[in-house]
C-alpha positions in Angstrom: 1.5 7.5 2.7 2.8 4.0 1.9 2.3 1.1 4.1 5.0 0.6 6.8 6.4 -2.7 7.9 7.5 -3.4 11.4 10.5 -5.7 10.7 10.5 -6.9 14.3 7.0 -8.5 13.8 7.4 -9.5 10.1 8.1 -13.2 9.7 8.5 -13.1 5.9 5.4 -15.3 5.3 4.7 -13.5 2.0 0.9 -13.3 2.4 1.1 -9.5 1.9 3.1 -10.0 -1.4 0.3 -12.3 -2.7 -2.5 -9.8 -2.0 -0.9 -6.6 -3.1 -2.7 -5.4 -6.3 0.1 -3.1 -7.4 3.0 -5.5 -6.6 4.4 -2.9 -4.3 5.6 -5.5 -1.7 8.6 -7.7 -2.0 10.5 -9.9 0.4 14.0 -8.8 1.1 16.1 -10.8 3.5 12.9 -12.6 4.6 11.2 -9.4 5.5 8.4 -7.5 3.6 9.5 -4.3 1.9 7.1 -1.7 0.5 7.9 0.3 -2.6 6.3 3.7 -1.7 6.1 4.7 -5.3 3.8 1.7 -6.1 1.8 1.5 -2.9 -1.7 3.0 -3.2 -2.7 2.6 0.5 -5.4 0.1 -0.2 -4.9 -1.7 3.1 -5.1 -5.2 1.7 -1.7 -6.1 3.1 -2.7 -4.8 6.6 -5.8 -7.0 6.6 -3.8 -10.1 5.4 -0.9 -9.9 7.8 -1.3 -12.5 10.6 1.4 -10.7 12.7 0.0 -7.2 12.6 3.4 -6.2 11.1 2.0 -3.8 8.5 0.3 -0.5 9.0 -0.7 2.5 7.0 0.3 5.7 8.9 
């Protein structure tokens, strides 16, 4: 399953975008958005997020 973003916690800092090895994360309206087709569930975004806004179900 692809990483999920809690938009209530996401501040749009972009750190997850920078660490994603498959470029599956983009910022849309200042919130992270994950492309499920590109996400490989590596967890790098989860580790990088300072707001705990990303999880892998």
